[in-house]
C-alpha positions as CSV (number, residue, x, y, z in Angstrom):
1,M,-10.9,22.0,-4.0
2,S,-7.5,20.2,-4.2
3,T,-7.1,17.1,-2.1
4,W,-3.6,18.3,-1.2
5,S,-2.8,20.1,2.0
6,G,0.2,22.1,3.2
7,T,0.9,19.2,5.7
8,S,1.0,16.6,2.9
9,M,3.4,18.7,0.9
10,G,5.6,19.4,3.9
11,R,5.8,15.7,4.6
12,L,6.7,14.9,1.0
13,W,9.5,17.5,1.1
14,A,10.9,15.9,4.2
15,V,10.8,12.4,2.7
16,L,12.4,13.8,-0.5
17,V,15.4,15.2,1.4
18,L,15.9,12.0,3.4
19,T,15.6,9.8,0.3
20,G,17.9,11.9,-1.8
21,L,20.7,12.0,0.8
22,F,20.6,8.3,1.6
23,M,20.4,7.4,-2.1
24,V,23.9,8.8,-2.6
25,V,25.2,6.9,0.5
26,E,23.6,3.6,-0.7
27,A,24.8,3.9,-4.3
28,V,28.4,4.5,-3.2
29,G,28.3,1.8,-0.5
30,G,26.7,-0.7,-2.8
31,W,29.4,-0.2,-5.4
32,I,32.2,-0.6,-2.8
33,A,30.5,-3.6,-1.1
34,G,29.6,-5.3,-4.5
35,S,26.0,-5.8,-3.4
36,L,23.3,-5.9,-6.1
37,A,20.6,-5.5,-3.5
38,L,22.1,-2.2,-2.3
39,L,22.7,-1.0,-5.9
40,A,19.1,-2.0,-6.9
41,D,17.7,-0.2,-3.9
42,A,19.8,2.9,-4.7
43,G,18.3,2.8,-8.2
44,H,14.9,2.5,-6.7
45,M,15.6,5.5,-4.5
46,L,16.6,7.5,-7.6
47,T,13.2,6.7,-9.0
48,D,11.7,7.7,-5.7
49,V,13.4,11.1,-5.8
50,G,12.0,11.7,-9.2
51,A,8.6,10.4,-8.2
52,L,8.5,12.6,-5.0
53,G,9.6,15.6,-7.0
54,L,6.9,14.9,-9.6
55,S,4.4,14.6,-6.8
56,L,5.3,17.9,-5.3
57,L,5.2,19.6,-8.7
58,T,1.8,18.2,-9.5
59,A,0.6,19.1,-6.0
60,W,1.5,22.7,-6.8
61,I,-0.1,22.6,-10.2
62,A,-3.3,21.0,-8.8
63,Q,-3.8,24.0,-6.4
64,R,-4.4,26.3,-9.3
65,P,-8.0,27.4,-9.6
66,P,-10.3,26.5,-12.5
67,D,-10.5,28.8,-15.5
68,H,-12.6,29.2,-18.6
69,S,-10.7,26.4,-20.5
70,K,-10.2,24.0,-17.6
71,T,-13.4,24.1,-15.6
72,Y,-12.2,21.4,-13.1
73,G,-8.9,23.1,-12.7
74,Y,-5.7,21.0,-12.8
75,L,-6.7,18.2,-10.4
76,R,-6.0,15.4,-12.9
77,W,-2.3,16.2,-12.9
78,E,-2.0,14.2,-9.7
79,I,-3.6,11.2,-11.5
80,L,-1.1,11.4,-14.4
81,A,1.7,11.6,-11.9
82,A,0.4,8.5,-10.1
83,L,0.3,6.6,-13.4
84,V,3.9,7.6,-14.2
85,N,5.0,6.5,-10.7
86,G,3.3,3.1,-11.2
87,A,5.0,2.6,-14.5
88,A,8.4,3.6,-13.0
89,L,7.9,1.0,-10.3
90,F,7.3,-1.6,-13.0
91,G,10.5,-0.6,-14.8
92,I,12.7,-0.7,-11.7
93,A,11.3,-4.1,-10.6
94,G,12.1,-5.5,-14.1
95,W,15.6,-4.1,-14.0
96,I,16.2,-5.7,-10.6
97,V,15.0,-9.1,-11.8
98,V,17.3,-9.0,-14.9
99,E,20.3,-8.0,-12.9
100,A,19.5,-10.6,-10.2
101,V,19.3,-13.4,-12.8
102,Q,22.7,-12.4,-14.2
103,R,24.2,-12.3,-10.7
104,I,22.8,-15.8,-9.9
105,Q,24.5,-17.1,-13.1
106,H,27.8,-15.3,-12.3
107,P,28.1,-14.8,-8.5
108,E,30.3,-12.0,-7.3
109,P,32.0,-11.5,-3.9
110,V,30.2,-9.2,-1.4
111,R,31.8,-7.2,1.5
112,T,29.3,-8.4,4.1
113,G,30.1,-6.0,6.9
114,L,29.6,-2.9,4.8
115,F,26.6,-4.4,3.1
116,L,25.0,-5.1,6.5
117,A,25.7,-1.6,7.9
118,I,24.3,0.3,4.9
119,A,21.3,-2.0,4.7
120,A,20.5,-1.3,8.4
121,A,20.9,2.4,8.0
122,G,18.7,2.3,4.9
123,L,15.9,0.5,6.8
124,V,16.0,3.2,9.5
125,V,15.7,6.0,6.9
126,N,12.9,4.2,5.1
127,L,11.0,3.5,8.3
128,V,11.2,7.2,9.3
129,S,9.9,8.2,5.8
130,L,7.0,5.7,6.1
131,A,6.1,7.1,9.4
132,V,6.1,10.7,8.0
133,L,3.8,9.7,5.1
134,H,1.6,7.1,6.9
135,D,-1.2,9.5,8.0
136,A,-1.4,11.2,4.6
137,R,-1.2,8.1,2.4
138,E,-5.0,7.8,1.9
139,G,-5.6,11.5,1.1
140,S,-4.4,11.4,-2.5
141,L,-3.7,8.8,-5.1
142,N,-0.4,10.5,-5.8
143,T,0.6,10.5,-2.1
144,R,-0.2,6.8,-2.0
145,G,2.1,6.4,-5.0
146,A,4.9,8.1,-3.1
147,Y,4.1,6.0,0.0
148,L,4.4,2.8,-2.1
149,H,7.7,3.9,-3.5
150,V,9.1,4.3,0.0
151,L,7.5,1.1,1.1
152,G,9.3,-0.7,-1.7
153,D,12.5,0.9,-0.4
154,A,11.8,-0.4,3.1
155,L,11.2,-3.9,1.8
156,G,14.4,-3.6,-0.2
157,S,16.3,-2.7,3.0
158,V,14.7,-5.7,4.8
159,G,15.7,-8.0,2.0
160,A,19.2,-6.6,1.9
161,L,19.6,-7.2,5.7
162,T,18.3,-10.7,5.2
163,A,20.7,-11.4,2.4
164,A,23.6,-9.9,4.3
165,G,22.8,-12.1,7.3
166,I,22.6,-15.2,5.1
167,I,25.9,-14.4,3.4
168,A,27.6,-13.7,6.8
169,V,26.5,-17.0,8.2
170,T,26.7,-19.3,5.2
171,G,28.8,-17.5,2.6
172,W,26.1,-18.1,0.0
173,T,26.3,-15.0,-2.1
174,V,23.4,-16.0,-4.3
175,A,21.2,-14.9,-1.4
176,D,21.7,-11.3,-2.5
177,P,20.1,-11.6,-6.0
178,A,17.6,-14.2,-4.8
179,V,16.1,-11.9,-2.2
180,S,16.1,-9.0,-4.8
181,I,13.8,-11.1,-7.0
182,L,11.4,-11.8,-4.2
183,L,11.2,-8.1,-3.3
184,S,10.6,-7.2,-6.9
185,L,7.4,-9.2,-6.9
186,L,6.1,-7.3,-3.9
187,V,6.9,-4.0,-5.6
188,L,5.1,-5.1,-8.7
189,T,1.9,-5.8,-6.7
190,G,1.7,-2.2,-5.4
191,A,2.7,-0.8,-8.8
192,W,-0.1,-2.7,-10.5
193,R,-2.7,-1.5,-8.1
194,L,-1.5,2.1,-8.6
195,I,-1.6,1.8,-12.4
196,R,-5.1,0.2,-12.3
197,E,-6.6,2.9,-10.1
198,S,-5.1,5.8,-12.0
199,T,-6.1,4.3,-15.3
200,D,-9.7,3.8,-14.1
201,I,-9.9,7.5,-13.1
202,L,-8.5,8.6,-16.5
203,L,-11.0,6.4,-18.3
204,E,-13.8,7.9,-16.1
205,S,-14.8,4.4,-14.9
206,V,-17.4,4.0,-12.1
207,P,-15.5,4.1,-8.8
208,R,-15.0,0.7,-7.3
209,H,-16.7,1.7,-4.1
210,V,-19.8,2.9,-5.9
211,S,-22.6,0.7,-7.4
212,L,-24.2,2.3,-10.4
213,A,-27.3,0.2,-9.8
214,E,-27.5,1.5,-6.2
215,V,-27.2,5.1,-7.5
216,Q,-30.1,4.4,-9.9
217,A,-32.2,2.8,-7.2
218,R,-31.7,5.6,-4.7
219,M,-32.7,8.2,-7.3
220,L,-35.8,6.2,-8.2
221,A,-36.7,6.0,-4.5
222,V,-36.9,9.8,-4.2
223,P,-40.6,10.7,-4.2
224,G,-41.7,12.2,-7.6
225,V,-39.0,10.4,-9.7
226,S,-40.6,8.1,-12.3
227,A,-37.5,7.1,-14.3
228,V,-33.8,7.6,-14.5
229,H,-31.6,7.5,-17.6
230,D,-28.2,8.6,-19.1
231,L,-26.6,8.0,-15.7
232,H,-22.8,8.5,-15.3
233,V,-20.6,8.3,-12.2
234,W,-16.9,9.0,-12.3
235,T,-13.9,10.2,-10.2
236,V,-12.5,13.6,-11.0
237,T,-9.5,13.1,-8.7
238,S,-8.8,11.4,-5.4
239,G,-11.7,11.9,-3.1
240,L,-13.9,13.8,-5.6
241,V,-16.6,11.7,-7.1
242,A,-19.0,13.2,-9.7
243,M,-22.4,12.1,-11.1
244,S,-24.6,13.3,-13.9
245,G,-28.0,12.0,-15.1
246,H,-31.5,12.6,-16.2
247,A,-34.5,12.1,-14.0
248,V,-38.1,12.1,-15.2
249,V,-40.3,14.0,-12.7
250,P,-43.9,14.4,-14.2
251,S,-45.0,16.9,-11.5
252,L,-43.4,20.4,-11.8
253,D,-44.3,21.1,-8.2
254,A,-42.1,18.1,-7.1
255,H,-38.9,19.4,-8.8
256,P,-37.5,21.4,-5.8
257,G,-38.0,18.5,-3.4
258,V,-36.6,16.0,-5.9
259,L,-33.4,18.0,-6.3
260,E,-32.8,18.1,-2.6
261,G,-33.7,14.5,-2.3
262,I,-31.2,13.4,-5.0
263,R,-28.5,15.6,-3.5
264,A,-29.0,14.1,-0.1
265,E,-29.0,10.5,-1.4
266,M,-25.8,11.0,-3.4
267,A,-24.1,12.6,-0.4
268,T,-24.6,9.5,1.6
269,M,-22.7,7.6,-1.1
270,G,-19.8,10.0,-1.1
271,I,-20.8,11.7,-4.4
272,S,-20.3,15.4,-3.9
273,H,-20.4,16.9,-7.4
274,V,-23.9,16.3,-8.8
275,T,-25.5,17.5,-12.0
276,V,-29.1,16.3,-12.8
277,Q,-31.4,17.2,-15.7
278,L,-35.1,17.1,-14.6
279,E,-37.6,16.2,-17.3
280,V,-41.4,16.4,-17.0
281,A,-41.7,13.5,-19.5
282,Q,-39.8,11.9,-22.3
283,D,-41.0,10.2,-25.4
284,G,-39.2,7.2,-26.7
285,C,-36.7,7.3,-23.8
286,E,-34.1,4.9,-25.2
287,G,-32.1,3.5,-22.3
288,C,-34.5,4.5,-19.6
289,D,-34.2,2.3,-16.5
290,D,-37.8,2.2,-15.5
291,A,-41.0,1.1,-17.3
292,R,-43.0,3.9,-15.7
293,T,-41.5,6.5,-18.1
294,A,-44.3,8.8,-19.4
295,A,-45.0,8.5,-23.2
296,A,-45.9,12.1,-23.7
297,A,-43.7,14.5,-25.7
298,P,-41.0,16.4,-23.7
299,A,-42.6,19.4,-21.9
300,R,-39.7,21.1,-20.2
301,A,-36.2,20.3,-19.1
302,A,-34.4,22.0,-16.2
303,M,-30.7,21.6,-15.9
304,T,-29.8,22.0,-12.3
305,H,-26.3,21.9,-10.8
306,L,-26.4,20.5,-7.3
307,G,-22.8,21.2,-6.3
308,H,-21.5,24.2,-4.4
309,G,-19.1,25.4,-7.2
310,H,-16.5,23.6,-9.1
311,P,-13.6,22.2,-7.1
312,G,-10.8,24.7,-6.7
313,H,-12.9,27.8,-7.0
314,R,-11.9,30.7,-4.8
315,H,-14.7,32.6,-3.2
């Protein structure tokens, strides 16, 4: 099933409206005040509007059920959107750094009062948005991406307020671009994490919280299993981990109990979609993980799917 809920989508819509409205205010105010920090944050907000819109679109697409050509449904769309969001964050951070360097080389006057007022208002809007998304940020990689975008905006507002205060007290206008560069580094950290996680999922890497060796050991510990091979563990989408593998079980009578035992062991590790092929014996088992593998010719293989239907099926 999709990891998206109606509550998550409603929260994203609320944040999208807030962000879009204040983006216009900040862009106009930044232009009038001559503040790079405000203009950069408005540009970041423009990316946020696009990212939030993309998140909502992919949430809608991901809710479509599986069909004969897409047996997992459309769940991976949210991972693609998360990758795009991370790349967009990288681009915005790079643009801020380039503009900041130019502003340091050629300082420009800043209308501090207007700068301070808009930065303060922006911080309030971003804090409200963060509060709206806070509880839903761990439910989906795509929601986390939206949360990181808004967090980047909040940090931008804090930096803008800091820069405005420094300029008001000392008149040092370089504080505006200098703070922008520091904030860009923070944004890049979150962007890198998002890109890394979404790329790992697209490459079907073993999830970072799962040990393949432990999966193997738990399967071998199930009574009746003499060897395990061709083992794969991957993430289909946020919160949905899948596993497939072969288990050598010499005794036919042990097969039902082995299936239940493997399913129970995988469930304790957070692996909910399990497909196992049981083999009575396998000759020349290249890649087998246990020396106890029987040397007899294959007798029978039973492909058993341990899940309760593909995610997204409607019953």
